[in-house]
N, C-alpha and C positions, 0 to 999 in steps of 0.2 A: 288371873281371872277365876272367880269362884264358879263352881259347877252350878248350872241352872238348867232346869228341865224346860224344854220348848214344847208347849202344848198346842200352839196354833201359829198361824202366819198372818193373821188379820191385819196387824200393823203394817206389814210389808205391802199388802195389797192396797190398803187405804192410803198409805203414803204415795204409792205409784199413782193412784187416782188424783190425789191432791196436786202432785207435781204436774200431771197432765192438764188439770184445770188451770193451774197457774200459768203453764206454758201457753195455753190458748189466750189467756188474758194478755200476756206479753205480746203475742203475735198481733192482736187487735190494735195495740198501741204503737206499733213500729212506724217509723218515719220512712215512707216509701221513696221519697226523694233522696234521703241519706243512703238508702240501700242502692239505688241506681247510681249515685255518685261514687260509692265505694267500689262497685263492680267496674265502673268506667276507669277509675284510678288504677285498679289492679291490672286491667288490660293494658293500660298505657305505661305502667312502670317498667323500667329496665330490669330491675330485680326487686324481689319482695323479701322483706325481713320481718320475722315474727318475734314479739316480745311478750313475756308473761312470767309470773312467779307462782310457785305452788301448783295447785290444781289448775289454775288458769294457764300456767305454763304448759301443762299437759295438753290442754285444749289447743294452745298455740302450736305445739308440735304436731298434733293430729291434723290441723289445718295445713301446716307446712307440707306434710306428707301428701295430702290430697292435691295440693297445688303442684307438687313435684310430679305426681302421676299425670297431671294435665300438661306437663312440659314447661312449666314456669321455672325460671331461675330463682330459687327460694332458699333462704337461710334462717336459722334460729339463732338469735342473738345470745351470746354466752357460750356457744359451742366453739371449740378451739380452731375449727376450720372456717369460721365465719369471717368474710372479708370486711373491709371498711365500707361504711355507708356513704353514698354519693348523692348529690342533689337530685339526680334523675331517678332515684330509687323511691320505693314506697315502704314505709314501716307501719306495721299493724300491731298495736299494743292491746293486750287483753287484761283488764283489771276491773273487777266488780265495783270496788270503791272508787277507782280512779285516783287513789291517793297512795298506793303502794310505793314506798319511798324509792326503791331501786328502779322501778319501772317509770315513775314520774320523772326522776332525775335523768334517765336515759331518753325519755320523751323530749325533755328540754334540749338535750344535746342534738337530737334529731332535728329539732327546729333550728338550732344554730347552724347546722350543716346545710339546711335548705331543702332537705328531703321532705316528701309528703308524709304527714303523720295521720294515721287513722286509728281511732281508739274505739274498742268495743267495751262499753262500761254500762253500769246502771245509774251513774250519777252525772248528769249534764254539767252541773256547776262544780265538778271536782277539778283538781289541778289538770289532769289529763284531758278532761272534757273541754276545758276552756282553751287549752293551747293547741288542740288538734285542728287539722284542716277539715276533717270530718269526724264528728262524734256520733257513733252508732249506739243509741241508747236502748238497752234492754232493761226496762224498769223492773227491779226485783230487790228483795231484801238482802243485805250483806251483814257480816259480823261487825262492821264499823258503823252501822246505823245508830242514831241517837237512842233508840229504844231497844238496842240489842241486849243490854244487860237484863232488862225486864223480860224480854222474850226468852232468854236463856234460863232465867230463874223460873218462869212459868213452865217452861219445857221440863226442867228438872223436877218441879213439883207435880208434874202430871197434867198441867193445863193444856199442853199441846203435844202429848206424848207420841202422837202418830206423825208429827211434822218432821221432815228431814232437817238435818243440820243447816244452820245459816250459811249462805254462800252456795248451797246446792242448787237453788233455783237459777241463779245467774250462770253457774258453770254448765248446767244441763242446757239452758236456753242458748248460751253462746256456742256450745258444741253443735246443737241442732241448727242454729242460725248459720254458722259457718259451713256446715255440710250442705245446707240449702243453697248457699252462695255457690258452692261447687257445682250443684245441679244446674244452675243457670249458666255458669261458665262452660260447662260441657255443651249445653245447647248453643251458646254463642260462638264457641270455638269449633264446633262440629267434630269434637274428639270422638273417636269410635272406641268401643269396648276393647278391641284388639290393641289400640294405641295405649290405653290405660294399663292393660295387662303387661304390655311390653316394658313398662317402666317400673313395675313391681320388683322388689328385690328378689334375687334368685339364689342368694347364699345364706338365707336364714335357716 
């Protein structure tokens, strides 16, 4: 990395404002019935499994941790201690494009098993969006969009130099959306702050 003199931070602040505007636009377009159904399935599932790759995988792990704090039996697919999925379980996949090969393939296996599949994605007509019992759509741009190459070229040439990288919108929206799901689950389960703290790790 060559040495560059940092003279201001305006791009940081503008990018944050653009992300916030975009997030509000996504919120206004959310399907409230899909949200309600998703929460109901989480409450009814025997165990909850999270699926995600890359940065979406990090969001999945963050949501799994919050569910654990609430007392849910929760696992992240791919960890060595994760048990087999059963028909009475709920699997939540997170994929902006809904086409991530590894996640889409696992989603098909989940359907074959007979477990409930919920997908958080930006693309309703994607592979995961189509096969899911509940497709929670967070409309946003991803690196797999048809105009992504043009977007990236314009970004590199300075056309959108303050815009965050492709995928950021979905990743941030999914993190905030899932943390907001936790907020309603806290209300519904009546979990106290003391209960949540009691499940935090004590050996980190």
